[in-house]
C-alpha positions in Angstrom: -9.2 -6.5 -41.4 -8.6 -9.2 -38.3 -9.5 -7.9 -35.1 -6.0 -8.3 -33.3 -4.2 -6.2 -36.3 -7.1 -3.8 -35.8 -5.7 -3.4 -32.0 -2.1 -3.8 -32.7 -2.8 -0.5 -35.3 -5.1 1.3 -32.5 -2.3 1.0 -30.1 0.3 2.6 -32.3 -1.8 4.8 -33.9 -3.2 6.4 -31.0 0.0 6.6 -29.2 1.6 8.1 -32.4 -0.9 11.3 -32.7 -1.1 11.8 -29.3 3.0 11.9 -29.3 2.3 14.4 -32.7 -0.3 16.6 -30.7 2.1 17.3 -27.5 -0.8 15.0 -25.5 -0.6 12.5 -22.4 -2.8 9.5 -22.4 -4.8 11.2 -19.2 -5.3 14.3 -21.6 -7.0 12.6 -24.7 -8.6 10.2 -22.4 -10.4 13.4 -20.4 -11.4 15.2 -23.7 -13.0 12.5 -25.4 -15.1 12.7 -21.9 -13.9 9.5 -20.1 -11.8 8.6 -17.0 -8.6 9.4 -17.4 -7.1 6.2 -16.8 -9.2 4.9 -19.2 -6.3 5.0 -22.6 -3.7 4.1 -20.0 -5.3 0.6 -18.7 -6.9 0.1 -22.2 -3.4 -0.1 -23.8 -2.2 -2.2 -20.7 -4.5 -5.2 -22.5 -2.7 -6.4 -25.0 -5.7 -7.1 -28.1 -8.2 -4.8 -26.4 -10.1 -2.3 -28.9 -12.9 0.0 -27.7 -16.4 -0.2 -28.9 -17.4 1.8 -31.3 -19.4 4.2 -28.9 -15.9 5.3 -27.2 -13.9 4.8 -30.4 -15.9 7.7 -32.4 -15.5 9.6 -29.3 -11.6 9.3 -28.8 -11.1 10.0 -32.8 -13.1 13.5 -32.6 -10.9 14.3 -29.3 -7.9 13.7 -31.7 -9.6 15.2 -35.0 -9.2 11.9 -36.7 -11.9 9.2 -37.6 -12.4 5.9 -36.3 -11.0 4.3 -39.3 -8.0 5.2 -39.1 -7.6 4.8 -35.6 -8.4 0.9 -37.0 -6.0 1.3 -39.6 -8.7 1.1 -42.2 -7.4 4.2 -43.6 -3.9 5.4 -44.5 -4.9 9.3 -44.1 -6.2 10.9 -40.2 -8.8 13.1 -42.3 -9.0 14.7 -45.7 -8.4 17.9 -43.7 -7.5 18.0 -40.3 -7.9 20.7 -38.1 -5.9 21.7 -35.4 -6.4 19.4 -32.7 -8.3 21.0 -29.2 -6.7 18.7 -26.8 -5.5 20.5 -23.7 -1.9 20.7 -23.7 -0.3 20.9 -20.1 2.9 23.4 -19.1 5.1 21.4 -17.0 6.8 24.0 -14.8 9.9 23.3 -12.4 8.2 22.4 -8.8 10.0 25.1 -6.1 11.2 22.9 -3.4 14.5 20.8 -3.0 14.8 17.0 -3.8 15.9 15.4 -0.9 19.5 14.5 -0.9 21.1 10.9 -1.9 22.7 11.3 1.3 19.6 11.6 2.9 18.3 8.1 1.5 20.6 5.6 2.6 20.8 2.6 0.5 20.1 0.5 3.6 16.7 -1.7 2.4 17.5 -5.3 2.1 16.2 -7.1 -1.3 15.2 -10.1 -0.1 14.8 -11.7 -3.5 11.4 -11.7 -5.7 8.0 -12.0 -5.3 6.0 -13.8 -7.8 3.7 -12.0 -10.2 2.0 -15.4 -10.8 -1.3 -17.0 -11.1 0.2 -20.3 -9.6 0.9 -20.1 -5.2 4.4 -19.6 -4.6 5.4 -20.0 -7.9 9.1 -18.2 -7.0 11.7 -18.9 -3.9 12.5 -16.1 -1.8 16.6 -15.9 -2.2 18.6 -17.1 0.3 19.8 -13.9 2.4 20.1 -10.3 0.8 20.5 -10.4 -2.6 20.7 -6.1 -2.6 20.5 -3.1 -0.8 18.2 0.3 -2.2 17.8 3.6 -1.3 15.2 4.2 1.8 12.3 6.7 0.9 12.3 9.8 2.8 8.9 9.0 4.5 11.2 5.5 6.1 13.7 6.8 7.8 12.6 5.4 10.9 10.2 2.8 9.9 12.2 -0.8 11.2 12.4 -4.0 9.3 11.9 -2.8 5.9 12.8 -4.9 2.9 12.0 -5.3 -1.1 11.5 -7.2 -3.4 11.4 -7.8 -7.3 8.2 -8.7 -8.8 8.6 -11.2 -11.7 5.5 -12.6 -13.9 3.0 -10.6 -15.6 -0.3 -11.1 -13.3 -0.4 -7.9 -11.5 0.3 -5.6 -14.3 -0.9 -2.5 -15.0 -0.2 -2.1 -11.0 3.4 -4.0 -10.8 5.5 -4.9 -14.0 8.0 -7.4 -14.1 11.2 -6.4 -12.7 9.6 -3.4 -10.6 10.3 -3.3 -7.1 8.4 -3.3 -4.0 8.8 -1.8 -0.4 6.8 -3.8 2.3 6.6 -3.2 6.0 6.2 -6.2 8.2 4.4 -4.2 10.9 1.6 -2.9 9.0 -1.2 -5.7 9.7 -3.1 -6.0 6.0 -6.6 -4.8 5.2 -8.7 -6.4 2.6 -8.1 -4.7 -0.7 -4.0 -4.3 0.5 -1.7 -5.5 -1.9 0.5 -7.8 -0.1 3.2 -10.4 0.0 2.4 -13.8 1.3 5.1 -16.4 2.2 4.4 -19.8 2.5 6.8 -22.6 3.8 7.1 -26.5 3.8 8.7 -27.0 6.9 12.2 -26.1 4.8 13.5 -22.9 6.4 15.5 -22.5 3.2 12.7 -22.9 0.3 10.7 -20.1 1.3 8.1 -19.3 -1.4 6.6 -15.8 -2.1 3.7 -14.6 -4.3 1.9 -11.2 -4.9 -1.3 -10.2 -4.9 -4.3 -8.2 -3.9 -6.2 -9.2 -0.2 -9.4 -10.1 -1.2 -10.5 -12.3 1.1 -9.9 -14.1 4.4 -12.0 -16.7 5.7 -12.2 -20.4 6.6 -8.9 -21.6 6.5 -8.1 -19.7 3.2 -6.2 -16.9 2.0 -7.5 -15.5 -1.2 -5.0 -13.0 -3.6 -6.9 -11.3 -6.2 -4.5 -10.2 -9.5 -5.1 -7.8 -12.2 -4.4 -10.1 -15.3 -5.9 -11.6 -16.3 -8.8 -9.3 -14.8 -9.8 -11.2 -11.3 -8.0 -13.9 -11.3 -7.2 -15.5 -8.2 -5.3 -17.7 -6.4 -5.9 -19.3 -2.6 -3.6 -20.4 -0.1 -4.5 -22.8 3.0 -3.3 -20.5 6.3 -1.4 -23.7 7.1 1.1 -22.9 4.5 1.5 -19.1 5.5 4.3 -18.5 7.5 3.9 -14.4 7.0 1.9 -11.9 5.5 3.4 -8.2 4.5 1.6 -5.4 3.4 2.8 -3.7 0.3 3.8 0.0 0.4 2.3 2.5 -1.5 3.9 5.4 -3.1 2.1 7.9 -0.6 3.9 5.8 2.7 6.7 5.7 1.0 7.3 9.3 0.0 4.7 10.7 2.7 2.1 12.6 0.7 
């Protein structure tokens, strides 16, 4: 069977079996002795197949076989025993959710940011295109704005159409996700890129992408009109 077919079978069958067992990708990863994010990250990479040793661990944790996970066998096992995967009970939190009235829809959406491996691939729209709700921890924050991500180069961290909140007053640090705005002298044609701030040296800013892994774009500081930090969920909700 071609590797692409095995990769497709792996994605479909491990998701199917986990759903039947009532287990999350995190619990399957842990049961196999892997990092809790292993399966989520693997399934986010189209065509990825675990190496044989890892595949055997996953198969054992789910009471099946590597051949079944790869689509080489029609039945999970000849006699599938009950799974020993942990099932976590979901309980309602004993706290009240914030009232919608406490989260006014006053954060302007300024357009899109390029999730592309090309610098400045998308333009910021002229003016505000929408307003979205202000997260609780940003109640008193000034000049917060939002952008929609386009393109797939930031997957699996950010997906196309995902909304990101930006604080222009938080100094970006190496390792932060940032929005870099570029201009060519025309205020009406500002472009924007999103990426992880990897390096600032010799008049060049380097942004790293997630997809493909470790892809980079470089931007001359002479073209940069602003560089703003994308807020994390913890910062937005005061965790």
